C-alpha positions in Angstrom: -16.9 33.7 49.7 -19.3 32.8 46.4 -15.5 32.1 44.8 -15.1 29.3 47.0 -18.3 27.4 46.7 -17.7 24.0 44.9 -21.1 24.1 43.5 -20.7 26.4 40.5 -17.3 24.3 39.8 -19.7 21.3 39.5 -22.4 22.6 37.5 -19.9 23.4 34.9 -18.2 20.4 34.8 -21.4 18.6 34.2 -22.5 21.2 31.6 -19.4 20.5 29.8 -19.9 16.4 30.1 -22.8 17.2 28.8 -21.9 19.2 25.7 -18.6 16.8 25.3 -20.8 13.6 25.3 -23.4 15.6 22.4 -20.5 16.1 20.4 -19.4 12.6 20.4 -23.4 11.2 19.9 -22.4 14.0 16.6 -19.4 12.1 15.9 -20.1 8.9 15.9 -23.3 9.7 14.0 -20.7 11.2 11.1 -18.7 8.0 11.2 -21.6 5.5 11.0 -22.6 7.4 7.6 -19.3 7.8 6.6 -18.3 4.2 7.9 -16.9 3.0 4.6 -14.9 6.0 4.1 -13.0 6.2 7.7 -12.0 2.3 6.9 -11.2 2.1 3.9 -8.5 5.3 4.8 -7.6 3.7 7.9 -6.7 -0.2 5.8 -4.5 2.7 3.4 -2.4 4.2 6.4 -1.8 1.3 8.4 -1.2 -0.7 5.0 1.9 2.0 4.0 2.9 3.8 7.6 6.0 1.5 7.5 6.8 2.6 4.1 6.1 6.4 5.0 8.4 6.3 7.8 11.1 5.3 5.6 10.5 7.5 3.1 10.3 10.4 6.0 14.2 8.8 6.9 15.4 10.4 3.4 12.7 13.2 3.4 12.8 15.5 5.8 9.2 16.3 6.1 6.0 14.8 7.1 3.6 16.1 4.1 5.8 15.5 1.0 6.7 11.7 2.5 3.3 11.5 2.9 2.1 13.0 -0.2 5.2 10.8 -1.8 4.2 7.6 -0.2 0.3 8.4 -1.8 1.4 9.0 -4.5 3.5 6.4 -5.5 1.8 3.4 -3.3 -1.5 4.1 -2.4 -3.0 5.6 -5.7 -1.8 3.2 -8.0 -3.2 0.4 -6.2 -6.7 2.0 -5.9 -6.3 1.6 -10.0 -5.1 -1.3 -10.6 -7.6 -2.5 -8.3 -10.9 -0.6 -10.0 -9.4 -2.2 -13.5 -8.5 -5.2 -12.5 -11.9 -5.8 -10.7 -14.0 -4.4 -13.7 -11.9 -6.7 -16.6 -12.5 -10.2 -14.6 -15.6 -9.0 -13.6 -16.6 -8.5 -17.4 -15.0 -11.3 -18.5 -16.8 -13.8 -15.9 -19.9 -12.4 -17.3 -19.4 -12.8 -20.8 -18.1 -16.3 -20.0 -21.1 -17.4 -17.9 -23.7 -15.5 -20.1 -22.3 -15.2 -23.5 -22.2 -11.7 -25.1 -21.9 -8.7 -22.5 -22.7 -5.2 -22.9 -19.7 -3.3 -21.7 -21.8 -0.1 -21.0 -24.2 -2.3 -19.2 -21.6 -4.0 -17.1 -20.4 -0.3 -16.7 -23.3 0.3 -15.2 -23.3 -2.5 -12.4 -19.6 -1.9 -11.8 -20.4 1.6 -10.7 -23.5 0.8 -8.8 -26.1 2.1 -11.8 -27.6 -1.2 -12.4 -31.3 0.0 -11.6 -30.6 3.3 -14.4 -33.2 3.9 -16.4 -33.1 2.2 -20.3 -32.9 5.7 -22.1 -30.3 6.3 -19.7 -27.7 2.8 -20.1 -28.8 3.4 -23.7 -26.5 7.0 -23.6 -23.7 6.1 -21.8 -23.7 3.2 -24.0 -23.2 5.1 -27.1 -20.8 7.5 -25.4 -18.2 4.3 -24.9 -18.8 2.5 -28.4 -18.9 5.4 -30.5 -17.2 8.4 -28.9 -16.0 9.8 -32.1 -20.1 10.3 -33.2 -20.5 13.2 -29.7 -16.9 14.6 -30.7 -18.3 15.9 -33.7 -21.3 16.8 -32.6 -20.3 18.7 -29.0 -24.0 20.3 -28.6 -25.6 17.0 -29.3 -23.7 15.3 -26.2 -23.9 18.3 -23.7 -27.8 18.0 -24.6 -27.6 14.1 -24.1 -25.3 14.4 -21.1 -28.1 16.8 -19.1 -31.4 15.0 -19.9 -30.2 11.9 -19.8 -26.8 11.0 -18.0 -26.9 13.1 -15.1 -27.5 10.2 -12.8 -24.6 8.8 -14.4 -22.0 11.4 -14.0 -23.4 12.1 -10.1 -22.8 8.3 -9.5 -19.5 8.2 -10.9 -18.6 11.4 -9.4 -20.0 10.2 -6.0 -17.9 6.9 -6.0 -14.5 8.8 -7.4 -15.3 11.7 -4.5 -15.5 8.6 -1.7 -11.8 7.1 -3.4 -10.5 10.3 -3.3 -12.1 11.1 0.6 -10.8 8.0 1.7 -7.1 8.4 0.1 -6.9 12.1 1.6 -8.0 10.8 5.0 -5.0 8.6 4.6 -2.5 11.0 3.5 -3.6 13.1 6.9 -3.4 10.4 8.8 0.5 9.6 7.6 1.3 12.9 7.8 -0.2 14.1 11.0 0.1 10.7 13.0 3.0 12.2 15.1 1.4 15.0 16.6 -2.3 12.6 17.1 0.2 10.6 18.8 1.2 13.1 21.5 -2.5 14.4 21.9 -3.9 10.9 22.5 -0.9 10.6 25.2 -1.9 13.7 26.6 -5.3 13.3 26.7 -4.8 9.4 28.5 -2.7 10.4 30.7 0.7 9.8 29.8 2.4 7.0 29.1 1.8 4.7 32.0 -2.1 4.5 31.5 -4.1 1.7 30.6 -5.8 4.0 28.1 -2.3 4.2 26.4 -1.1 1.0 26.6 -4.3 -0.8 24.9 -4.4 2.1 22.3 -0.7 1.2 21.7 -1.5 -2.5 21.5 -4.6 -1.5 19.2 -2.1 0.4 16.6 0.4 -1.8 16.4 -2.2 -4.6 16.1 -3.8 -3.0 12.9 -0.4 -1.8 11.6 1.0 -5.5 11.9 -1.9 -7.3 10.3 -3.0 -4.2 7.4 0.8 -4.1 6.6 1.4 -7.7 6.4 -1.6 -8.1 4.2 -0.3 -5.1 1.7 2.8 -7.1 1.6 1.7 -10.5 1.1 -1.2 -9.2 -1.6 1.9 -7.5 -3.6 3.9 -10.9 -3.2 1.4 -13.1 -4.1 0.4 -10.7 -7.5 3.9 -10.8 -8.5 4.1 -14.5 -8.3 0.8 -15.0 -9.6 1.2 -13.3 -12.4 4.5 -15.0 -13.1 3.0 -18.4 -12.9 0.0 -17.4 -15.2 2.8 -16.1 -17.5 4.6 -19.1 -17.7 1.2 -21.3 -18.1 0.7 -19.5 -21.4 4.1 -19.7 -22.5 4.5 -23.9 -21.5 0.9 -24.6 -23.2 1.1 -22.8 -26.3 -1.9 -20.9 -28.0 -4.5 -24.6 -27.4 -4.5 -23.6 -23.4 -3.7 -19.5 -22.5 -4.9 -17.7 -19.1 -6.7 -15.1 -20.2 -5.8 -11.4 -18.6 -2.7 -12.5 -17.5 -1.4 -9.2 -15.4 -5.6 -8.1 -13.8 -5.8 -12.0 -12.8 -2.4 -12.1 -10.9 -3.3 -9.3 -9.3 -6.5 -10.4 -8.1 -4.8 -13.5 -6.5 -2.6 -11.0 -4.7 -6.0 -9.5 -3.3 -7.4 -12.7 -2.9 -4.8 -13.8 -0.9 -5.4 -11.6 1.8 -7.9 -13.9 3.1 -6.1 -16.4 5.1 -6.5 -20.4 4.6 -8.4 -19.0 1.5 -5.7 -17.4 -0.4 -5.7 -17.5 -4.1 -8.3 -20.3 -4.3 -11.4 -17.9 -5.3 -8.7 -17.0 -8.6 -6.9 -19.9 -9.6 -9.4 -22.5 -9.7 -11.6 -21.1 -11.8 -8.4 -20.9 -14.1 -8.2 -24.1 -13.9 -11.2 -25.0 -14.5 -11.1 -22.6 -17.5 -8.0 -24.2 -19.2 -9.7 -27.8 -18.5 -12.4 -26.7 -20.3 -10.0 -25.5 -23.2 -8.6 -28.5 -23.2 -12.0 -30.4 -23.6 -12.7 -28.4 -26.4 -9.6 -29.0 -28.2 -8.5 -31.7 -30.2 -5.0 -33.1 -29.1 -4.5 -31.5 -25.7 -4.7 -33.6 -22.9 -6.0 -33.0 -19.5 -2.7 -34.2 -17.9 -1.2 -30.6 -18.9 -4.3 -29.2 -16.6 -3.0 -31.5 -14.2 0.4 -30.8 -14.0 -0.4 -26.7 -14.0 -2.8 -27.6 -11.0 0.1 -28.8 -9.1 2.2 -26.1 -10.1 -0.9 -23.5 -9.0 -1.3 -25.4 -5.5 2.2 -25.6 -4.5 3.3 -21.5 -5.8 0.2 -19.7 -4.7 -1.3 -21.7 -2.0 1.1 -24.6 0.0 4.3 -22.6 0.0 3.0 -19.0 0.7 0.9 -20.5 3.4 3.1 -22.5 4.8 6.4 -19.9 4.8 5.3 -16.9 3.9 1.9 -15.9 5.1 3.1 -16.5 8.7 5.6 -13.9 8.9 4.6 -11.2 6.9 0.5 -11.4 7.6 -0.5 -10.7 10.9 2.6 -12.3 12.8 0.8 -11.4 16.1 -2.6 -12.5 15.3 -3.7 -16.3 14.9 -4.4 -16.9 11.3 -7.7 -18.8 11.9 -9.4 -15.5 14.0 -8.4 -13.5 10.9 -10.2 -15.7 8.5 -13.5 -15.7 10.7 -13.0 -11.5 10.6 -12.5 -11.4 7.0 -15.0 -13.9 5.6 -17.8 -12.7 7.9 -17.1 -8.9 7.6 -18.6 -8.5 4.5 -21.0 -10.6 5.5 -22.1 -7.9 8.4 -21.5 -5.1 6.6 -21.2 -5.5 2.8 -17.6 -4.5 1.1 -16.6 -2.4 3.8 -16.7 -5.4 6.7 -13.5 -6.7 4.9 -12.2 -3.9 6.5 -14.3 -2.9 9.6 -14.7 -6.3 11.4 -10.6 -7.0 11.5 -10.5 -3.4 13.1 -13.5 -4.6 15.4 -11.7 -8.0 16.2 -8.4 -5.9 17.2 -10.8 -3.9 19.4 -12.5 -6.6 21.4 -9.0 -8.3 21.4 -7.2 -6.5 23.4 -9.7 -5.3 25.6 -9.6 -8.5 26.9 -6.1 -8.8 27.0 -5.4 -5.4 28.9 -8.4 -5.3 30.7 -11.2 -6.9 31.5 -9.6 -9.5 33.8 -8.8 -6.6 35.9 -12.3 -5.5 35.7 -13.7 -9.2 36.6 -11.5 -9.5 39.3 -12.0 -5.9 40.8 -8.1 -5.4 40.5 -6.3 -1.9 39.4 -6.2 -1.5 35.8 -2.6 -1.7 34.9 -0.5 -1.0 31.6 0.0 -4.7 30.4 -1.5 -7.6 28.7 -2.9 -10.1 31.5 -3.8 -12.4 29.2 -2.8 -13.7 26.0 1.2 -13.4 26.1 1.5 -15.0 22.8 -1.3 -13.8 21.1 -1.5 -10.1 20.2 1.3 -7.3 20.7 3.0 -6.5 23.8 1.9 -2.7 24.5 5.3 -2.3 26.4 7.4 -3.4 23.7 5.5 -1.7 21.0 4.8 1.5 22.7 7.4 4.0 24.9 8.7 2.5 27.6 6.6 3.7 31.1 8.8 6.0 33.0 9.1 7.6 36.5 10.8 10.9 35.3 9.2 14.5 35.9 6.4 15.6 33.4 6.0 11.9 31.6 2.9 11.1 34.0 3.7 12.3 37.0 0.9 10.0 38.8 3.7 7.3 39.9 2.3 3.8 39.6 -0.3 3.0 36.5 -3.9 2.9 36.9 -6.6 4.4 36.1 -8.3 4.4 38.9 
């Protein structure tokens, strides 16, 4: 008789819910503590997933395909970004403030601006005269132990952060099929509102981040070519410095809709104009011609013809503009990735669930609002079916 009493079952379910809620709170705390690493890993995953899918068609192994995608595509992009950012920032500080100590700037670049003077001096000596330390290994070890532990710890933390973000991207690329199946079962099948929402969010994130990645690559190539041609046509009197680094940085800046490469090529034009003023016999109209070329190649034509097709095809560029600009202001550097993710989560919740919730109607697996904004969950995801074993629930509803 006691086995038929439903009360123990209810108590058991309440206990499980409390346990799951505690685990969810712990997971939320961990995610909050490492939010930068998580959003960077998600960006790497969605930016390279279509490439990984193509590689999987050739290599019949999810792990090998994911590893090849990370090593050939993602890791080089990360390294080039670090190098280009360091070179550009170093050049800008040198131009504005005169001669720059590479050691001091390296410390600031890796978040070591608050190091004591003796530790900065130790790093300075290593970079400026590494031969001296190679000739005195005992002194090298002693200096590192006494003065350089903070430097090494911070640099190691930065490298560890990047390694974990790339590893997260690799894990998601390798296991995304299994994760998709698990989420479908967790949500109760293909024809549920939760699965439709997850499908739409997933499609929007790929559209935005992979589109951004393609746009960066194309614009980096175009900008590098434009800067190289500038140096070729104007001769030694007017030169764009660090053409590869500036070209790549222009591509990265092009991620921001409307703004595109202005934040890079406008300072480049100012630098060329300053060179023209200081150089006798060099007319300013030459810089004006370069400005027109830059505006067409790096601004007007990409925004008009290229960006609408490959960068966030299903989402309005103006809304993404606010997400990309306000994200770093609100959250720091990782806000550049986090706020677009939050924006897409909110957008799809409004399109798929909010109207029915407000009107007290049954939830469905279709988007009620914004047919021309965001992904269509029925087109992007698997088509719901009534076949046995798919969901077994008949009409779609989460109620």
